[in-house]
C-alpha positions in Angstrom: -0.1 -0.2 -0.3 1.4 3.5 -0.6 -0.5 6.8 -0.2 -0.2 7.9 -3.2 -1.3 5.5 -6.2 -3.9 7.0 -7.2 -1.6 9.4 -8.9 0.7 6.3 -10.6 -0.4 3.9 -12.4 2.4 1.0 -12.1 3.0 -0.2 -9.1 6.8 0.7 -7.2 9.8 -0.9 -9.2 10.9 -3.6 -6.4 14.3 -1.7 -6.8 12.3 1.3 -5.8 11.0 0.2 -3.1 13.8 -1.6 -1.7 16.4 1.9 -1.7 12.9 3.9 -0.7 11.4 2.5 1.3 11.8 3.4 5.4 10.0 1.5 7.5 13.1 -1.2 8.9 14.0 2.6 10.4 11.5 4.5 11.1 9.4 2.2 12.8 10.7 3.7 15.6 8.6 6.7 15.7 5.4 4.4 15.9 3.7 5.5 19.6 5.3 9.4 18.2 2.6 9.0 15.4 -0.5 7.1 17.4 -0.1 10.6 19.4 0.4 12.4 16.3 -2.3 10.7 14.9 -4.8 10.9 17.8 -4.5 14.3 17.7 -4.5 15.0 14.8 -8.4 13.3 14.4 -9.7 15.4 17.3 -8.6 18.9 15.8 -10.9 17.0 12.4 -13.4 16.5 15.3 -13.0 19.9 16.2 -13.5 21.5 12.6 -16.4 19.4 12.4 -14.9 17.4 9.1 -15.6 14.4 11.1 -18.8 13.6 13.2 -18.2 12.5 17.1 -19.0 9.0 16.0 -15.7 9.2 13.5 -13.0 10.3 15.6 -14.3 7.6 18.3 -13.7 5.0 16.2 -10.2 6.5 14.7 -9.1 7.6 18.5 -10.6 3.2 19.5 -8.7 2.1 16.2 -5.7 4.1 17.6 -5.1 3.0 20.8 -5.8 -0.2 19.4 -3.0 0.0 17.5 -1.0 0.9 20.1 -2.4 -1.7 22.5 -0.8 -4.1 19.9 2.4 -3.1 19.9 2.7 -2.5 23.6 2.2 -6.7 23.1 4.4 -6.8 20.6 1.3 -8.7 18.9 1.1 -6.2 15.8 2.4 -7.4 11.9 4.1 -5.0 10.1 3.4 -6.4 6.2 5.7 -6.0 3.0 4.3 -3.5 1.6 3.9 -1.1 4.6 5.9 1.9 2.7 6.9 3.1 6.3 5.3 4.1 10.0 3.5 6.1 8.7 1.1 3.8 6.0 1.7 0.9 8.6 -0.7 2.7 11.4 -3.1 3.8 8.5 -3.5 0.0 7.2 -4.1 -1.2 10.1 -6.1 1.6 11.2 -8.2 1.6 8.0 -8.5 -2.3 8.6 -10.3 -1.5 12.3 -11.4 1.0 11.6 -13.6 0.0 8.5 -14.2 3.0 5.6 -13.8 5.2 8.9 -9.5 5.0 8.2 -9.7 6.5 5.0 -10.2 9.5 6.0 -7.5 9.4 8.9 -5.4 11.4 6.6 -7.4 14.6 5.8 -5.8 17.0 5.8 -2.7 16.5 6.2 0.8 15.3 4.5 2.8 13.2 5.0 5.6 15.8 5.1 4.2 17.5 8.1 3.6 14.1 9.7 6.6 13.1 10.0 8.2 16.9 10.7 5.7 16.7 13.9 6.4 12.5 14.6 9.5 13.4 14.7 9.6 16.2 16.9 7.9 14.6 19.4 10.8 11.3 19.6 13.7 14.1 20.4 11.4 15.6 22.8 10.9 13.1 24.7 14.5 10.8 23.1 16.8 13.5 24.3 15.1 14.4 27.6 15.7 10.8 28.3 19.4 10.8 27.1 20.1 13.9 30.3 19.2 11.9 32.2 21.8 9.5 31.9 23.8 12.4 31.4 22.8 13.7 34.9 23.6 9.8 36.1 26.5 10.1 34.9 27.4 13.5 37.3 26.2 11.5 40.2 28.7 9.2 40.1 31.8 11.7 39.3 30.1 13.4 42.9 29.9 11.0 44.0 33.6 9.2 43.7 34.7 12.3 44.1 33.1 13.2 47.2 35.3 9.9 47.9 38.3 11.0 47.0 39.3 13.3 49.7 42.8 14.3 50.1 43.9 12.3 46.9 45.9 13.5 44.4 47.7 13.0 41.6 50.1 14.5 38.5 47.9 17.4 36.0 48.6 17.2 32.8 49.3 19.9 29.8 50.8 18.1 26.7 50.6 14.7 28.3 53.5 15.8 31.0 53.7 16.3 34.6 52.7 20.1 35.2 51.0 20.9 39.0 49.3 18.1 41.4 45.7 18.2 41.5 43.4 16.9 43.7 41.7 13.5 42.3 38.4 15.1 43.2 39.2 18.4 41.1 39.8 16.1 38.1 37.0 14.6 38.2 34.8 17.3 39.0 36.2 19.0 35.6 34.6 16.3 33.4 31.3 16.8 36.0 31.0 20.2 34.8 31.1 20.0 31.2 28.8 17.3 31.6 26.1 20.5 33.2 27.2 21.9 30.0 25.6 19.4 27.9 22.6 18.9 29.5 22.8 22.9 29.3 22.4 22.1 25.7 20.2 18.8 25.4 17.6 21.4 27.4 18.2 24.4 24.9 17.9 21.9 22.4 14.0 20.5 23.2 12.4 23.7 24.0 13.5 25.1 20.6 12.1 22.2 19.1 9.0 22.1 21.3 6.9 23.7 18.3 4.1 22.0 16.5 4.9 21.4 12.8 0.7 19.8 11.9 -0.9 21.4 9.7 1.6 22.9 7.7 0.4 20.0 5.3 3.1 18.7 2.5 3.8 22.7 2.6 1.3 25.6 2.0 -1.2 24.6 4.3 -5.0 23.4 4.1 -8.1 25.3 2.4 -10.1 22.9 5.4 -10.6 25.0 8.8 -7.3 23.2 10.9 -6.7 24.2 14.1 -2.9 24.1 14.6 -2.4 25.7 17.8 -5.4 23.3 19.3 -3.3 19.8 18.1 -0.4 21.7 19.1 -1.2 21.5 22.5 -3.0 18.2 22.8 0.4 17.3 21.9 2.5 19.7 24.1 4.0 21.6 22.3 4.4 24.7 23.2 4.0 26.6 20.1 3.3 26.1 16.6 4.6 26.7 13.7 4.6 30.1 11.9 5.9 29.5 8.0 4.2 26.3 6.3 7.4 25.9 3.8 9.8 26.5 7.5 8.1 23.4 9.0 7.8 20.9 6.8 12.0 21.5 5.6 12.9 22.4 8.5 15.8 19.5 11.0 17.6 22.4 12.0 16.7 20.3 15.5 18.1 17.0 14.0 21.3 19.2 13.3 20.8 20.2 16.9 19.9 16.9 18.4 23.2 15.5 16.2 25.4 18.6 17.4 24.7 18.0 21.6 25.2 13.6 21.0 29.2 15.1 19.3 30.3 17.8 21.7 28.9 15.2 24.3 30.3 12.5 22.6 33.6 14.6 22.6 33.6 14.8 26.3 32.8 11.2 26.9 36.0 10.0 24.5 38.2 12.6 26.5 37.8 10.6 30.2 37.8 7.6 28.7 41.1 8.0 26.9 42.0 9.3 30.2 41.0 6.0 32.0 43.5 4.4 29.0 46.2 5.6 29.8 45.5 5.8 33.3 44.6 1.9 33.4 48.1 0.8 31.7 50.7 -0.4 33.3 52.9 2.9 32.5 50.4 4.9 34.4 48.8 2.3 36.8 47.1 4.9 38.5 43.8 2.5 38.4 42.7 -0.8 38.3 39.4 -1.4 35.8 36.1 -3.6 37.6 36.5 -7.0 36.2 32.9 -5.9 35.2 33.4 -3.4 33.0 36.9 -4.6 31.4 37.2 -7.0 28.8 40.0 -9.8 28.3 42.6 -10.8 25.4 42.2 -13.8 22.7 45.5 -14.8 23.4 47.7 -13.4 25.5 46.3 -14.4 29.2 47.8 -11.9 31.4 45.3 -9.7 29.8 42.8 -7.3 31.5 41.5 -4.5 28.7 39.5 -1.1 29.6 37.5 -1.7 26.3 34.5 0.1 27.9 36.9 3.0 27.4 38.2 2.5 24.2 35.0 2.7 22.3 34.0 6.0 24.2 36.7 6.7 22.3 35.9 4.9 19.3 32.4 6.1 18.8 33.0 9.9 19.1 34.1 9.5 14.6 30.8 8.5 14.6 28.8 10.8 16.2 30.7 13.8 14.9 30.3 11.9 11.2 26.7 11.5 11.7 26.4 15.1 12.0 28.6 16.6 9.0 26.8 14.0 6.7 23.5 15.4 8.0 24.4 19.2 7.6 26.0 17.8 4.5 22.0 16.8 2.9 20.6 19.9 4.5 23.1 22.7 2.9 21.5 21.7 -0.7 17.9 22.1 -0.5 15.1 24.0 -1.7 12.9 24.9 0.4 10.3 22.8 0.7 10.1 18.8 1.6 12.9 16.5 -0.1 12.7 13.1 0.1 16.5 13.6 1.1 15.1 14.6 4.7 14.7 11.0 4.3 18.3 10.7 5.8 18.2 12.2 8.8 17.1 9.0 10.8 18.8 6.9 10.3 21.8 9.3 11.0 19.8 10.2 14.5 18.4 7.3 15.7 22.0 5.3 15.8 23.6 8.6 17.7 21.3 8.5 20.2 21.4 4.5 21.0 24.8 4.4 21.3 25.0 7.8 23.7 22.7 5.5 26.0 24.8 2.4 26.1 27.5 4.3 26.1 26.4 6.7 29.4 25.3 3.5 31.3 28.7 2.1 30.7 30.8 4.6 31.0 28.6 5.9 35.1 29.9 1.5 35.5 32.6 2.0 34.7 33.8 5.3 36.9 31.6 3.2 39.7 33.5 0.4 40.3 36.8 1.8 38.9 39.4 1.4 42.0 42.1 4.3 42.0 45.9 3.8 43.0 46.0 6.5 45.4 49.9 5.8 46.4 51.1 5.5 42.5 49.3 8.6 42.4 50.8 10.7 44.4 54.3 9.2 43.4 54.1 10.2 40.2 52.4 13.9 41.2 54.9 14.1 44.4 58.3 14.6 41.5 60.7 17.7 42.8 59.0 19.7 39.0 56.0 19.9 40.1 56.7 22.3 42.8 58.7 24.2 40.6 55.7 27.2 40.2 55.5 28.0 43.6 59.2 28.1 44.2 58.8 30.9 41.5 55.7 32.3 43.3 57.6 32.6 47.1 59.7 34.7 45.3 57.0 36.5 44.2 55.5 37.3 47.4 59.3 38.5 48.2 58.7 41.4 45.9 60.9 39.8 42.8 59.2 40.4 39.4 57.7 36.6 37.9 59.7 36.7 34.9 62.9 37.1 36.8 61.7 33.8 39.1 60.7 32.1 36.3 64.1 32.6 35.9 65.9 32.0 38.3 63.9 28.3 39.3 63.7 27.3 35.2 67.5 28.0 35.4 68.0 25.6 38.8 65.9 22.8 37.9 68.1 22.8 34.2 70.8 22.7 36.7 69.0 19.6 38.6 68.8 18.0 35.6 72.3 18.5 33.9 74.1 17.7 37.2 72.1 15.4 38.7 71.4 16.8 41.5 68.5 16.4 43.4 66.3 20.0 42.6 66.2 19.8 47.0 69.4 20.3 47.5 70.1 23.5 45.4 67.4 24.7 46.8 68.7 24.7 50.1 71.6 26.1 49.2 70.7 29.0 47.1 70.4 32.2 49.2 66.3 33.8 47.4 64.8 30.1 49.0 66.9 28.3 51.7 65.1 26.6 54.0 61.4 27.8 53.5 61.4 26.9 49.2 62.5 23.5 50.3 60.0 22.4 52.3 58.2 23.7 49.9 59.2 20.2 47.8 58.0 17.4 50.3 55.3 15.6 49.4 51.5 16.3 48.8 52.7 20.3 49.6 52.1 21.8 46.7 48.8 20.7 46.0 47.7 22.3 49.7 48.8 25.6 47.9 46.5 26.2 45.4 43.5 28.1 47.2 42.9 30.3 44.7 38.8 30.2 43.5 38.0 27.4 41.4 41.4 26.2 41.8 42.7 22.4 42.1 43.5 22.2 46.3 41.6 21.6 49.0 40.0 25.1 49.6 38.4 25.6 46.7 37.8 21.7 45.8 36.0 21.8 49.4 33.9 24.9 47.8 33.5 23.4 44.6 32.6 20.3 45.7 29.0 21.8 48.1 28.1 24.3 44.7 28.9 21.5 41.7 25.7 19.1 43.7 23.8 22.3 44.1 24.0 22.5 40.8 23.2 18.8 39.6 19.9 19.3 41.9 19.3 22.1 40.1 19.7 20.3 36.8 18.3 16.7 37.9 15.2 18.9 38.9 14.6 20.4 35.1 15.7 17.4 33.5 12.8 15.3 35.1 10.7 17.7 34.0 10.9 17.4 30.0 8.4 16.4 28.6 8.8 12.8 28.2 11.7 12.7 30.2 12.5 9.1 30.7 10.0 7.2 28.8 7.3 7.2 26.5 4.5 8.4 27.7 1.2 5.8 28.3 3.6 3.0 26.9 7.2 2.1 29.8 8.9 1.8 27.0 12.5 3.6 27.2 12.5 6.7 24.8 14.3 4.6 22.2 13.4 1.1 22.3 12.8 -0.8 19.6 9.2 -1.1 18.4 8.1 -4.8 17.8 9.6 -6.6 15.0 12.5 -4.2 14.7 15.8 -5.2 14.8 18.2 -3.0 16.5 21.6 -1.4 15.3 24.7 -3.0 15.6 26.5 -1.8 17.9 
């Protein structure tokens, strides 16, 4: 069955069907298609286009289709071109001739745009909850870390010691920006396109505001051409997910490094690691590596959709079918990655002794020596040169830096004391810094921020599960084969 069979006499060629049919991936929109169709039916009844009895028959049929999907007894037929066709076919089988009125005043163009916005709204809300869950883990582990410290790096060279809590919270704050972006994207996409028709609206007395309110949208479209062609929200969602993926990739990269014998800063829990098919001694950080690797996949999805959009004239073009597979895959991969990484960070064991030994190298306190001289009135550039010369002299002569510092008239015993293990990290006292005093403040502030984000994400439309179905926002409908991980 096609929705345009009256215009074209011959059936669709097998090659065309194989190339154009989208049911294999757009069936995940079934819940949203049903919601949009129910609202559309109510709008048709309010406009007097359907009688109350007809509207009731159609809504009952739509509800039955939803029950069949939830009960995994709905059967997709070979002739179903897409999820919209499948739903309309089944509604017509249930309701009889009145089913042919379901599509009155509606095009697949505004229908799919509405479905996709509904799907994005609840799926991104659910993903935001997953981000907050990972932040919860980071906050807990940061609170547990106490006074443990490790080297902070620039250029992957040891720079200054930082509290482990400070390092973990750095990732937490980056994720907070990801939550902001997801919330903002949801707010922008929360506009109904239903009623725009194919591109120019309708001659029927439709009320787009009525159906927008019925679906929980905050408003309706201003321009019908824009409504059916706009996929900004898909590009924004993919950007949000790509940047979130970059942040997770950075976390994964550190775990890959830290769990190696060369660093030895952490030990992965066996349940969040894998082994080698050949080497019995191996424990591999596959979760961290896959999180790192999938960032490229997410960036590719964003790039592909932007390239698709950039050359399209107004209004709808079939090219827009290419927005869904990247979006569906990106959200699925991100959900899996967030949950796996949260489990990894919840169970990883920190090797505090190894971290602190690496952070206690004499060079890690070099800037403290320079700042001590600054406090005594020496210009920083001069102090920097003096301490840099001592470091170079220590390396070239193979003399411990502490001996050279102690012997220097401008540094002496007070300077040597700064090189004692664990001292340098305590001297980071400026707001937002890596020492105990500012980190204690930061822990409290991050906890408050997380409480606010948790509350606002929980209020997002459809956050967590699809309304009325109990199914997760991106779960498969019956018969779907989930994409490969």
